[in-house]
N, C-alpha and C positions, 0 to 999 in steps of 0.2 A: 325747598320747594316752592312755588309760587302762591302767595296768601291771595290775590287778586285775579279777577277773570275778566278776560276780553269784553264779557257781556256787561260787567259793573260799568267798566271805563266808559262804553259804548253810552250806558244809560246817564251819565253824569254829562258827557258831552251834550246827549238830548237835550238836557233839564238849562244847561247853560245857552244852547244855540237857540232854541225856542223859548226860554225865558220864565219857565218855572216847570213843575211837576205835571199840571196837567195838559201842557201844550206840547212837553214832551211825550207823555204815554200817547196821545192822539198823533204825534208823527212817527213814533215806532212800533204803533197798533199794539199796545201793551194797557194793561190796567195801570191807573195811577197807583195805585197800592204796590203794584210789581216794580214801577220804576222808583218809588220812594223805598222801599226795600232794600234793592240792588244797590243804591246811592249808600243808603244808613250802614248795610254791612259793610260797603268797601269803607267805608270810615271807622267802622269798629275793628277791621282786620289790620288795617294799618295804624291806627290807633293815633289819625290825625283828623282834625275838624277841617271838612273840606268847604262844607257850605253853611250860613249861616241865611235866618230869614230876617229881612228889611221889610218892614211893611207887610205886602203881600208877594213879595218877590224873593227869591232866594238867590244870595249871592255867592261869591268864591270868596273865601277867606284870603290871608295871605300866602298860606300854605296851600291852598287849593289851586291860588293860580300857577303857583311854581308847577305843583303836578299835572295839570290841565295843560301846560305846555309841554312837559316832556312826554304827557300822552298822548298829542297829537301825532308824534312821530310813530308812536306803537299804531296807533291807528289806520296811518297811512301804510304801513308795511303791512297790516293786515290784511286791507284791501287789496294790495300789489299783490299779497301772497294767493289770494284766492284770485285775480286776473291771470298771475300766471300760471295757476292750476288750471284754470277756464282753458288757458291757450294751449296747453299741453295735452288736455283731454280733446281737442280738435286739431291736434299736430302742429299748433304753432312753437317755432325753434325756441329754446331760451336763450340760445347765443348764434351769429351768423358770425362768418369770418369772410372778408373780402379784402382782395389786392386791387389797386388801381395803380396803373402807370402814371407816374408824376407831370407827363403833359396834357392828361384830361384835364377840361377845365374845372377850377376850384370851384367856380360858381354854381356849376351844373351839377358837382358832386355833394354842395352843402344843401342846395334846394331839393335833391333828392333822399338826402339822410333827414333832413326835415319833415319832409313829407311822410318818411318813413315812421318816426318818431311817432306822429300824428295818430298814425293808424298802428304801430306795434312799440308801444311806451315801453313794454317790460323785457322787450328782447335785445340782449346785450350785442354790441357792434364792436369787431374787433377789424380796424382798419390799418391794413399792409401797404405803406408807399413804396411803388417799385418801380426798377428803370429796364429797359429793353426785355430781357427773358426774365427778370425776377419773378412776374407773375406768372408767365408761363410753366416756370418751375414748381411753385406753389401748386398749380392747378394738376399738374401730372404727378405730383407728391401726395395729392389727396388733402392738403392742409386747409384749401379755400372751397368755401361754397361756389363762390361766382368773382370772377376779376374782370379788369378790364385791361387788354392788352393787345401790344401790335404783334404779338405773334400767338396763334393759336395751335396748338401742337396736334399732332398727328392722334386721331382716334377721339377729338373733341369737335363741337360745331360751336362756330363763333357767329354772332350778330353784330354786322358793322354798325357801330356807334356814329362816328365821324371820322372824316380825314380832315388833319389840321395842317395846315402852311407851316414849311419850316422858312426862316430868313436869315440868309447870311448878313452877320451885323457885326458893326467895332464901334466905340465912341468917335464922336465926330473929328477928335482932334488926332484920331490913328494916321499913320502913315500911309496906310492903303488907302485912306481916302484924298491923299493928297496927288495920287497919279491920275493923272488925266486922259484916261483912255479905259474901256472895260477892261478889268482885272483877269489875268491868265492863271493856269494853275501853278504856273512858277512866281510868280506874285505872291500867292497864298503859301507857295511854301517856303518863303524866305522870312514869312513871319509867323510869331507864336498862336497855335489851336487852342483852344478851350474846349474839352469834351467830356461827356459825363461816364461816370463808371457803371457798367452793367452790374445789378444787383443780383443777376442768376448766374448759374454755375455755366452757362454756356458762351459767357465773355464775349457778348457781340459787340461788335461797334456799327454804328451806322454813320452813313454822309461820307464825305472826302475828308481822308485822314492823312494828306500827302505832306502835311507840312513837319519838318524836322524837330522842331521846338514845339512838341506838343506837352498840354498840360493836362492832367485827368482829374478829374474833381468828382465826389460822391452826392452833394447835394444843390439842388435848382439854383437856391439864392447863390450859391457861391459862384457858379457860373456867370451867371449874369453882373454879380457884383466885379468879378472880374474883368468881363468885358466894359463894363461903366468905367472902370476904373483905367482901361486901357492898357490891359495886362495881356489884351490878344484879341482876335477875332474869334467867332463861333457861329453854326447853326443853331439858333434858335426856334422853339414854336413861338408862334404870334399870340397864344394864349398866355405866355408869359412875360413877350415884350410890346405886346400892340400899343400899349399907351405910354412906353418910354418912345416908341420909334413916333407917336405923333408929337409927343413934347419935345422932341429933338434931341433928349439924352442920348439917343442911340440911331445911329443912322445905316439904312440898308448900304451892303457893298454891290457896287454894280460890276456884275461877273460878265466874261466872253461867252461863257455858258455853265449850266449847272446852277443857276442862281433859285430857280424853281423848283421846289419839291415840296412833298408831303407824306405826313405819316399816318398810316390808317389806325384806328383804335376798334375793339371788337370785345363786345359781351359774351363771355362763356360762363358756363356751369361746370361744376364739378361732376353733377349727375342731377338733370333735370328732374327725372322721373321721381328721384329721390327728395327732392328740394320741397319744403314745406312752403307754407303761405308767405310767411315772411319775407324769404328769400326771393321767391318769385315777385314779390309786388316790389322790392326794390331793384331788382332786375327790370322789372317793366317800367320802373320810373326814371332808371338810368337810359332806358332806350329812348323813351318818350321824350324826356326834357333833352338828350342829346339830340334828335333830329330838330326840336323846337328852335335850340339855340345855337346849333351849327354854323347857321351864317352870319353869324356876328362876328366870325374870326376869318372873314374876307374882306374887311372894311379898307384894307391898305392896297393900293395898286404894287402890283408885283414890277421890279424893272425887268425891261426887257435886256438880254444879253448884246442884243446887237445897238444898245441906244448909247 
């Protein structure tokens, strides 16, 4: 059974923070004798001298310094506990789950989460990174509160977040760049293509998949690294490779046809009517930031198939 109370620790913190019993009493709206009694009772129950008077000021003993440091975490958790309870009373979710397709810009996602953290610091977030139909699957199974997905399943409503350009790319030294004319489907078919594996059950594939030598990977970084190292070509979103194209580490393939394509991303809720304020706030920030920042991903000229 606990010997001390949270109120006693609060009084001790007030004495140290405000520099004395009189100042602490004024800060916590208690009488000086009440504060003095609480601290001395804490010392008595613990059997440890916490404060000693030096001149006109109460200062911590060595043991008191250690106990004060340990109790700071206790005080923070008590405040957070009350905030969580207050949030629950208002209908604020204790946790939300969100699935985000990996082509969604990280800058936009992180900014939305930072804004969310400022307003709902005590709501836990479980973020699931998905590919193609992965987020759609989680939405249909009722696992996620909201998703960012290229596919909105039947029975759900999606808000368009942004259209992301995909670019056919290979490293500058790749054999496809040595062909001095617009590339045909047969040219591509003769070389290895790197594609991403669908994380959902639908097993969807997107884009041109005509290469006989096709390698399928599960991570975005793997697909980019393979292309950079000359192991194949791929259609990759500008959100991943824009800077690599600008720096010359990757080069856009000049295709006879099909060189320009986009992938649309949508925001969808599991059940908007039952969604609490935290989930709605995060969804609103994702939507607003996506529309603000979408133009950043059109900074590269797309090659014409007839050039």
